[in-house]
C-alpha positions in Angstrom: -48.8 -204.1 7.8 -50.6 -200.8 7.3 -49.5 -199.2 4.3 -49.2 -195.6 5.1 -50.6 -192.7 2.3 -49.0 -189.5 1.6 -50.8 -186.5 0.2 -49.3 -184.2 -1.9 -51.2 -180.5 -1.8 -52.0 -178.5 -4.8 -49.3 -176.0 -5.7 -48.9 -172.7 -3.7 -51.2 -170.0 -5.0 -49.3 -166.7 -6.6 -50.2 -165.1 -3.4 -47.5 -166.8 -2.0 -45.0 -165.7 -4.7 -45.8 -162.3 -3.9 -44.9 -162.7 -0.2 -40.8 -162.4 -1.0 -41.8 -159.2 -3.5 -43.4 -157.9 0.1 -40.8 -158.6 1.9 -38.2 -157.1 -0.7 -40.3 -154.0 -0.4 -39.5 -153.9 3.4 -36.3 -154.4 3.5 -36.0 -151.6 0.8 -37.9 -148.9 2.3 -37.3 -149.7 6.2 -35.8 -146.9 8.2 -33.3 -147.6 10.8 -34.0 -146.4 14.0 -31.5 -144.2 16.2 -30.1 -146.4 19.2 -31.6 -145.8 22.5 -30.0 -144.3 25.6 -31.5 -145.1 29.0 -32.1 -142.3 31.4 -32.5 -142.7 34.8 -34.1 -139.8 37.2 -35.6 -139.6 40.8 -39.0 -137.9 40.9 -41.0 -137.3 43.7 -43.6 -140.6 44.3 -46.5 -138.1 44.5 -45.9 -136.8 41.0 -44.7 -140.4 39.5 -48.4 -141.7 40.7 -50.0 -138.6 38.9 -47.8 -139.4 36.0 -49.1 -142.9 35.8 -52.4 -142.4 36.7 -52.6 -139.5 33.5 -50.8 -142.1 31.2 -52.7 -144.9 31.9 -55.9 -143.1 31.4 -54.7 -142.2 28.1 -53.6 -145.6 27.4 -50.2 -144.4 26.9 -46.8 -145.5 28.1 -44.9 -143.1 30.4 -41.6 -143.7 28.9 -43.4 -142.6 25.5 -44.9 -139.3 27.0 -41.3 -138.0 28.7 -39.8 -139.1 25.4 -41.9 -136.7 23.5 -41.5 -133.9 26.3 -38.1 -134.1 25.7 -38.1 -134.2 22.2 -40.1 -130.8 22.6 -37.9 -129.2 24.6 -34.5 -130.0 23.5 -35.2 -131.4 19.9 -33.4 -133.5 17.5 -29.9 -133.4 17.2 
């Protein structure tokens, strides 16, 4: 029968002790985002294609850009 050995590692560093403090800081300082609602609209395929090509070239998402346009037009609350 082979005897198995279990090695016990060293004590956690003080860096690991800082993790709970960082978590507490995150919880205390986080900003809750407003709940989102879905908006569905119909647009011509050619317009969708143009929007998709331009947003893809910029590396952005259609939803993010449309959200920004709507925010600029209608503002917040």
